[in-house]
C-alpha positions in Angstrom: 0.0 -0.1 -0.1 1.1 3.3 -1.1 1.2 6.6 1.4 1.1 10.1 -0.7 2.9 12.4 1.4 0.7 16.0 1.3 1.8 19.7 2.0 2.1 20.6 5.8 0.0 24.1 6.2 1.0 25.7 9.4 -1.7 26.0 11.2 -1.0 29.3 12.8 0.0 31.1 9.7 -1.9 29.4 7.4 1.0 29.1 4.9 2.5 25.9 3.1 5.9 25.3 5.3 8.2 23.6 2.0 11.4 24.8 1.4 9.9 26.8 -1.4 7.6 28.8 0.6 10.8 29.4 3.4 11.9 31.9 4.2 14.8 33.0 6.3 13.9 35.7 9.2 15.9 37.6 11.7 17.6 34.0 13.1 18.2 35.6 17.3 19.2 32.0 18.4 20.2 28.5 16.5 20.0 24.7 18.5 21.3 22.0 16.9 20.4 18.1 17.6 21.7 15.7 15.1 20.9 16.3 12.2 18.2 18.9 13.1 18.8 22.9 13.5 16.2 25.1 14.7 16.6 28.5 14.3 14.8 31.8 16.8 13.8 34.2 14.9 12.3 37.4 16.4 10.7 38.9 13.6 7.1 37.6 13.4 4.8 39.0 15.9 1.7 38.1 17.0 -0.8 39.7 18.6 -2.9 38.9 21.5 -6.1 38.4 19.6 -4.3 36.3 17.0 -3.0 33.9 19.9 -6.5 34.0 21.5 -8.1 32.6 17.7 -5.3 29.9 17.6 -6.2 28.5 21.5 -9.6 29.1 20.6 -9.2 26.7 17.4 -7.2 24.1 19.1 -9.9 23.8 21.9 -12.5 23.7 19.1 -10.6 20.9 17.7 -9.5 19.3 21.1 -13.7 19.2 22.2 -14.3 17.3 18.2 -12.0 14.3 18.9 -13.3 13.9 22.4 -17.0 13.9 21.4 -16.0 11.8 18.7 -14.4 9.5 20.5 -17.4 8.8 23.1 -19.9 8.4 20.1 -20.6 4.7 19.5 
């Protein structure tokens, strides 16, 4: 059985996370774990309203999952 890779969309920003759309921000710190590197940027500012909206969406999706497991 084959598996098809799907494009990953960033939940909070809604943009594709592939190399073609990758942009380098203002990197303030870099961590390396084996073959993985993590770059921390300070150029993406999120308003409190946006954070609240994202958390609300997570909450709604979480409850949908919980309620779907309770149904027979």
